[in-house]
C-alpha positions in Angstrom: 0.0 0.0 0.0 1.6 3.3 -1.1 1.4 6.8 0.3 -1.2 7.9 -2.3 -3.5 5.1 -1.3 -3.1 6.0 2.4 -3.9 9.6 1.8 -6.9 8.7 -0.4 -8.3 6.4 2.2 -7.8 9.0 4.9 -9.6 11.6 2.8 -12.3 9.2 1.9 -13.2 8.3 5.6 -12.8 11.9 6.9 -15.1 13.2 4.2 -17.6 10.5 5.0 -17.5 11.2 8.7 -17.6 15.0 8.5 -19.1 15.8 5.1 -22.8 15.5 5.9 -24.8 14.9 2.8 -21.6 14.9 0.7 -22.1 18.0 -1.3 -20.1 20.6 0.7 -17.7 20.7 -2.3 -18.8 20.3 -5.9 -16.9 19.7 -9.0 -19.5 20.5 -11.6 -22.1 17.8 -11.4 -19.9 15.6 -9.2 -19.7 16.1 -5.4 -16.5 15.6 -3.4 -17.8 12.3 -2.1 -18.5 11.0 -5.6 -15.0 12.0 -6.7 -13.4 10.2 -3.8 -15.6 7.2 -4.4 -14.6 7.0 -8.1 -10.9 7.6 -7.3 -11.0 4.8 -4.7 -12.4 2.3 -7.3 -10.0 3.4 -10.0 -7.0 3.3 -7.7 -7.9 -0.2 -6.6 -8.3 -1.4 -10.2 -4.9 0.1 -11.1 -3.4 -1.9 -8.2 -4.9 -5.1 -9.5 -3.5 -4.5 -12.9 -0.1 -3.3 -11.7 0.4 -6.4 -9.5 -1.0 -8.7 -12.2 -3.4 -10.0 -9.6 -6.5 -10.5 -11.7 -6.9 -14.0 -10.5 -5.3 -13.5 -7.0 -8.3 -13.3 -4.6 -6.0 -12.0 -1.9 -5.9 -8.7 -3.9 -8.7 -8.9 -6.3 -11.8 -8.9 -4.1 -14.1 -8.9 -7.1 -13.3 -12.7 -7.3 -13.2 -13.3 -3.6 -16.3 -15.5 -3.4 -16.9 -15.7 0.4 -20.5 -15.3 1.8 -20.0 -11.6 2.2 -18.9 -10.9 -1.4 -21.7 -13.1 -2.7 -24.1 -11.1 -0.6 -22.8 -7.8 -2.0 -23.1 -9.1 -5.6 -26.7 -10.2 -4.9 -27.5 -6.8 -3.4 -26.1 -5.0 -6.4 -28.0 -7.3 -8.7 -31.2 -6.4 -6.8 -30.4 -2.7 -7.4 -30.1 -3.4 -11.2 -33.3 -5.4 -11.1 -35.2 -2.6 -9.3 -34.0 -0.2 -12.0 -35.5 -2.5 -14.6 -38.8 -2.8 -12.7 -38.9 1.0 -12.4 -38.5 1.3 -16.2 -41.2 -1.3 -16.8 -43.5 0.7 -14.5 -42.8 3.9 -16.5 -41.1 5.7 -13.6 -39.0 8.8 -14.4 -35.5 7.9 -15.6 -33.9 10.7 -13.6 -35.6 9.4 -10.5 -34.5 5.8 -11.1 -30.9 7.0 -11.7 -31.0 9.1 -8.5 -32.2 6.1 -6.4 -29.6 3.8 -8.0 -26.7 6.2 -7.4 -27.8 6.6 -3.8 -27.1 2.8 -3.2 -24.3 2.4 -5.7 -21.9 3.3 -2.8 -22.0 -0.4 -2.0 -19.4 -0.8 -4.8 -16.9 0.7 -2.4 -17.0 -2.7 -0.7 -14.5 -4.2 -3.2 -11.6 -1.7 -2.6 -12.4 -1.4 1.1 -12.4 -5.2 1.5 -8.7 -5.2 0.4 -7.5 -2.0 2.1 -9.1 -2.5 5.5 -6.7 -4.9 7.0 -4.3 -4.8 10.0 -1.2 -4.7 7.6 -2.7 -1.9 5.4 -5.4 0.4 6.7 -6.4 -1.0 10.1 -9.8 -0.8 11.8 -8.2 1.0 14.7 -7.0 3.7 12.3 -10.5 4.1 10.9 -12.0 4.3 14.5 -9.4 7.0 15.4 -10.5 9.0 12.3 -14.1 8.5 13.4 -13.5 9.9 16.9 -11.4 12.9 15.7 -14.1 13.6 13.1 -16.8 13.3 15.7 -15.0 15.8 17.9 -14.7 18.3 15.0 -18.4 17.9 14.0 -19.4 18.3 17.7 -17.4 21.5 18.2 -18.7 22.9 14.8 -22.3 22.3 15.5 -22.1 23.4 19.2 -20.5 26.7 18.1 -23.2 27.3 15.5 -26.0 26.4 18.0 -24.6 28.6 20.7 -24.2 31.6 18.4 -27.8 31.0 17.1 -29.1 30.9 20.7 -27.2 34.0 21.9 -25.6 36.5 19.6 -28.0 36.0 16.6 -31.1 35.0 18.4 -32.8 38.4 18.0 -32.1 38.4 14.2 -31.8 34.8 13.3 -32.8 34.8 9.6 -29.7 36.5 8.2 -27.5 34.1 10.3 -29.5 31.1 9.1 -29.1 32.0 5.4 -25.4 32.9 5.8 -24.5 29.6 7.6 -26.5 27.4 5.1 -25.1 29.4 2.2 -21.6 28.0 2.6 -22.9 24.7 3.9 -25.0 24.0 0.8 -28.2 23.9 2.9 -26.9 20.8 4.7 -27.8 22.1 8.2 -31.3 21.7 9.7 -32.2 24.2 12.4 -34.7 23.5 15.1 -37.2 26.0 16.5 -34.8 26.4 19.5 -32.0 27.4 17.1 -30.2 24.1 17.8 -28.8 22.5 14.7 -28.9 19.0 13.2 -26.2 17.9 10.7 -26.3 14.6 8.9 -22.8 13.7 10.2 -24.3 13.6 13.7 -24.9 9.9 12.9 -21.1 9.3 13.2 -21.0 11.5 16.3 -23.6 9.1 17.9 -21.6 6.1 16.8 -18.4 7.6 18.3 -20.2 8.4 21.5 -21.3 4.8 21.9 -17.8 3.4 21.2 -16.2 5.9 23.7 -18.9 5.3 26.3 -18.2 1.5 26.3 -14.5 2.1 26.4 -14.9 4.4 29.4 -17.2 1.9 31.2 -14.7 -0.9 30.5 -11.8 1.3 31.7 -10.0 0.9 28.4 -10.3 4.5 27.3 -8.0 7.3 26.1 -8.2 11.1 26.5 -9.8 11.1 23.0 -12.6 8.9 24.3 -13.3 11.2 27.1 -13.4 14.3 24.9 -15.5 12.5 22.3 -18.0 11.3 25.0 -18.4 14.8 26.5 -18.6 16.9 23.4 -20.4 14.3 21.3 -23.1 13.7 23.9 -23.8 17.4 24.2 -23.9 17.9 20.4 -26.2 14.9 19.9 -28.6 16.1 22.6 -28.6 19.6 21.2 -29.4 18.3 17.7 -32.9 17.5 19.2 -33.1 14.4 17.1 -35.5 12.0 18.8 -34.3 9.0 16.8 -30.8 9.5 18.2 -32.2 9.1 21.7 -33.9 5.8 20.9 -30.8 4.5 19.0 -28.5 5.4 21.9 -30.8 3.6 24.3 -31.0 0.5 22.2 -27.2 0.5 21.7 -26.5 0.8 25.4 -29.0 -2.0 26.1 -27.3 -4.1 23.4 -23.9 -3.5 25.1 -25.4 -4.8 28.4 -26.9 -7.9 26.7 -23.7 -8.8 24.9 -21.7 -8.4 28.0 -24.1 -10.5 30.0 -23.8 -13.2 27.3 -20.0 -13.1 27.4 -19.7 -13.1 31.2 -22.2 -16.0 31.7 -21.5 -18.2 28.7 -18.9 -20.4 30.4 -21.2 -20.9 33.5 -23.8 -23.8 33.4 -26.1 -23.1 36.4 -28.6 -20.3 36.1 -28.2 -19.2 39.7 -24.4 -18.9 39.1 -25.0 -16.9 36.0 -27.1 -14.4 38.0 -24.6 -14.2 40.8 -21.7 -13.7 38.4 -23.4 -10.8 36.7 -24.2 -9.0 39.9 -20.8 -9.5 41.4 -19.0 -8.0 38.3 -18.3 -4.3 38.9 -17.9 -3.6 35.2 -21.3 -5.2 34.4 -23.0 -3.4 37.3 -21.7 -0.1 36.0 -23.2 -0.8 32.6 -26.5 -1.9 34.2 -26.8 1.3 36.2 -25.9 3.5 33.2 -28.4 1.6 31.1 -31.1 2.0 33.7 -30.5 5.7 33.9 -30.7 6.1 30.2 -33.8 3.9 30.0 -35.5 6.2 32.5 -34.2 9.5 31.0 -35.0 8.9 27.4 -38.8 9.1 27.6 -38.6 12.4 29.4 -36.1 13.9 26.9 -38.1 12.5 24.0 -41.2 14.3 25.3 -39.3 17.5 25.8 -37.9 17.4 22.3 -41.3 16.7 20.9 -42.8 19.8 22.7 -39.9 22.0 21.7 -40.3 21.1 18.0 -44.1 20.6 17.5 -46.1 22.2 20.4 -48.6 24.8 19.2 -51.0 27.0 21.1 -54.6 26.4 20.2 -56.7 29.4 18.9 -59.0 28.9 21.9 -56.1 29.7 24.2 -55.3 32.9 22.4 -58.9 34.0 22.5 -59.2 33.2 26.2 -56.2 35.5 26.9 -57.6 38.3 24.8 -61.0 38.1 26.5 -59.8 37.9 30.0 -57.4 40.8 29.7 -56.7 42.0 33.2 -58.8 39.3 34.9 -57.4 37.1 37.6 -54.5 35.0 36.3 -55.7 32.0 38.2 -59.0 32.0 36.3 -57.1 32.4 33.0 -55.0 29.3 33.8 -58.2 27.2 34.4 -59.5 28.2 31.0 -56.3 27.4 29.3 -56.6 24.1 27.3 -53.8 21.5 27.1 -51.3 22.4 24.4 -51.7 20.8 21.0 -48.8 18.8 19.7 -48.9 18.6 15.9 -46.2 16.0 15.4 -45.9 16.3 11.7 -43.0 13.9 11.7 -45.0 11.0 13.1 -48.0 12.0 10.9 -45.9 11.8 7.8 -44.6 8.3 8.7 -48.2 7.1 9.4 -49.3 8.4 6.0 -46.3 6.6 4.3 -47.2 3.3 6.0 -50.8 3.6 4.9 -49.7 4.4 1.3 -47.3 1.5 1.4 -50.2 -0.8 2.3 -52.0 0.3 -0.8 -49.0 0.1 -3.1 -48.1 -3.4 -1.9 -51.6 -4.8 -2.1 -50.7 -6.6 -5.3 -48.7 -9.8 -4.4 -46.4 -9.3 -7.3 -45.5 -5.8 -6.1 -45.0 -7.2 -2.5 -42.6 -9.8 -3.7 -40.6 -7.9 -6.4 -41.3 -4.3 -5.5 -42.4 -1.4 -7.7 -38.8 -0.5 -8.7 -36.7 2.6 -8.3 -38.4 6.0 -8.9 -41.6 5.0 -7.1 -43.5 7.9 -5.6 -44.3 7.4 -1.9 -46.1 10.1 0.0 -45.3 12.6 -2.7 -41.6 11.8 -2.6 -39.5 9.9 -5.1 -36.1 10.0 -3.6 -36.7 7.9 -0.5 -38.8 8.2 2.6 -37.9 8.5 6.2 -38.2 4.8 7.0 -35.5 3.0 5.1 -36.7 -0.6 5.5 -40.2 0.4 4.3 -38.6 2.3 1.4 -36.6 -0.8 0.5 -39.7 -3.0 0.7 -41.7 -0.8 -1.6 -39.0 -0.4 -4.2 -37.3 -3.8 -4.0 -40.0 -6.0 -2.6 -39.5 -8.9 -0.1 -36.8 -10.4 -2.3 -34.6 -7.3 -2.1 -35.4 -6.7 1.5 -34.3 -10.3 2.3 -30.9 -9.7 0.8 -30.5 -6.5 3.0 -31.5 -8.4 6.1 -29.2 -11.3 5.4 -26.2 -8.9 5.2 -27.3 -7.2 8.4 -27.5 -10.6 10.2 -24.1 -11.6 8.7 -22.4 -9.0 11.0 -23.7 -10.8 14.1 -23.2 -14.3 12.6 -19.5 -13.5 11.9 -18.9 -12.4 15.5 -20.9 -15.4 16.7 -18.5 -17.7 14.9 -15.6 -15.8 16.4 -16.9 -16.1 19.9 -17.7 -19.8 19.5 -14.1 -20.5 18.5 -12.2 -17.8 20.4 -14.5 -17.4 23.4 -13.5 -13.7 23.3 -15.0 -10.5 21.8 -13.2 -7.2 22.3 -14.7 -4.1 23.8 -14.5 -2.4 20.4 -16.3 -5.2 18.7 -19.1 -5.2 21.3 -19.4 -1.4 20.7 -19.5 -1.8 16.9 -22.2 -4.5 17.1 -24.2 -2.3 19.5 -23.9 0.8 17.5 -24.9 -1.1 14.4 -28.0 -2.3 16.2 -28.8 1.3 17.1 -28.4 2.3 13.5 -30.8 -0.5 12.4 -33.4 1.1 14.6 -32.6 4.6 13.7 -32.8 4.0 10.0 -36.5 3.3 10.4 -36.9 6.8 11.8 -34.3 8.8 10.0 -33.0 7.2 6.7 -29.4 6.2 6.9 -28.7 2.6 5.9 -29.6 3.1 2.2 -27.5 6.2 1.6 -23.7 6.6 1.6 -23.6 7.7 5.3 -25.1 4.5 6.6 -23.7 2.3 3.8 -20.2 3.5 4.8 -20.6 2.3 8.4 -22.4 -0.9 7.2 -19.5 -1.8 4.8 -16.9 -1.1 7.5 -18.5 -3.4 10.1 -19.2 -6.1 7.5 -15.6 -6.1 6.5 -14.0 -6.0 10.0 -16.4 -8.8 11.2 -15.5 -10.9 8.1 -11.8 -10.3 8.6 -12.1 -11.3 12.3 -14.0 -14.5 11.4 -11.5 -15.5 8.7 -8.6 -14.8 11.0 -9.9 -17.2 13.6 -11.0 -19.9 11.1 -7.7 -19.8 9.2 -5.7 -19.7 12.4 -7.5 -22.7 13.7 -7.0 -24.6 10.4 -3.3 -23.7 10.4 -2.9 -25.0 13.9 
């Protein structure tokens, strides 16, 4: 692996982790993310030709027919099939191409499957880039939010247009002037990894900084899906740790006793319980902040009472209405999906790319529902098999090695959180989620092959 490849991979991951929607820098009709993606593919192909490794599966991952590579090929084939179905159903060609390009990022698997290895571009290096990027995004979004809440709160509109002017409209401001940025997904993942490292007492100063700044930034983004994903991830950490701790023990009573005598496990249990209790309150607060409206009756009551006793005014004040348009939109999408998939053929094969769902043709908020409508049960099954492959790979490792590292537990837990999150905020079927999906697929496959090959060699 030469210096150019190292620099390219570093830029590729840093842009993925901090670049939001990927269009902060444009080169004509191509974004910086697309340019780096194409460069990565071309650079890898040059390496294959230069090393005369067309038939060498150690280098040419296009011919590395393990379960993961076969799954990727099946998934890409399902994308092409969905394009064909979209054309048959007379969907707009531009919409079909947009949907296809969104998931074509999976082709990055082939170069990444070669480059992500301990002797080349290690997973620890990628995780370090993730944490540094999460800190940078956290500081950036916190500064923007603080300025919006203080200095520019009285005249927010010019500030809003100025900030989104150079950010290509990639920032989403809440009514409280807090800001959400698409790269917050990686801040959340970094927070989960750092939290587990801290609880296991295997942390660095970077983990502490990531945990503090990242947590504040994620909370200030007022993204309710992040709260649920974080809660599920922490619960998954506890479940996996319980499994690891108690697996060698036969008797149930001994399993319970071992769990509750482990200081590390008790720490995680307490933190998990606190999060489980806090999330519903924070979820409600964020909902009220974003969607609470005052009913017309309330305003009229205040006008009519004027200088009347305030206590009487309070009695006449009705409960605040919460017009949660976010939930309403998702309910409408589910109902429309039910209509679209009423035909068994559409349910099995999908309606193809470019399908209009709830007035949108470029994907809806619920990724798995989007996949089901466009690719049918067949396409969704391929996605789900690849998701399960992550956990199967680590299951094989644990059965053979009887050991899973803190980082691996964190990655599996963060991935579980993202699988929940993607049904609230779409991530897994766009480059942001696909990037993390590919990374964890590759590192889990590498770990499994290392253990299996090591055992065979012994």
